[in-house]
C-alpha positions, 0 to 999 in steps of 0.5 A: 406491221399490221395484223394478217389473216392467213388463208389456206392454199387457194383452190380453184373456185370454178373452171375459170381458175383451174389452170392457176398456180396454187398460192398461199395468200396472207391477207392484210386486215386493212381491208375492213369493209372497203370493197375497193380495198378488197378489189385491189387485194384480189387483183394482186392475189390474181397476179400472184396466181397468174389468174389471167381470166380474173385479171382480163375481166377486170381491166380496161382494153387499153390497160397500161402496166408499167413495171418500173425499171423493167418494162411497160405493157399495153393492152389486154393481149400484152398483159396476158402474154406478159403473165404467161411468159413468166418462167415456171421457177418464178411462180409465187408460192406465197404472198403476204399483203401488208397494206391496201389503201384506196381513195377515189380512183386510185389504190395501192398495195404493198407486200412480200412475195416468195417464189418457187425458186426460193427468191423473195421480192417486196412489191408495191403496186399502184392501180388507177381505176377506170371509175370511182367504184373501183371495179376495173383498172386502166393503169398499173405501176408496179415496183418489184425489189428483190431481197438479197 
């Protein structure tokens, strides 16, 4: 397993983040100096914190989010509604990002999330960028598996 960089509990950096869940983020050291890797890691952390403001500013209007075996979500409104409809007892208290890999217009991240309801999940999300700079996302495929 890779090395990890433990962050303290994330505090809101500005008004846009004030309503976000406070989540401990344990980042992979895989990111190095890659802006695209850091972007993917930041997106996954934003999902964990339910930071809809951050996410909506970084996805295409016609975003498609496929949660394999669960649901398929389309558009910014659908994304926002999906995140807001997650039950409070499922809020993420900790996310460990194991690895982040990007190449061209695609990035992937995997790791472990721990929830307020004492459930733990392993995840992998694959992001398709709208450009080669990796500054916005047009498609996400997420695999989320509950640990027994």
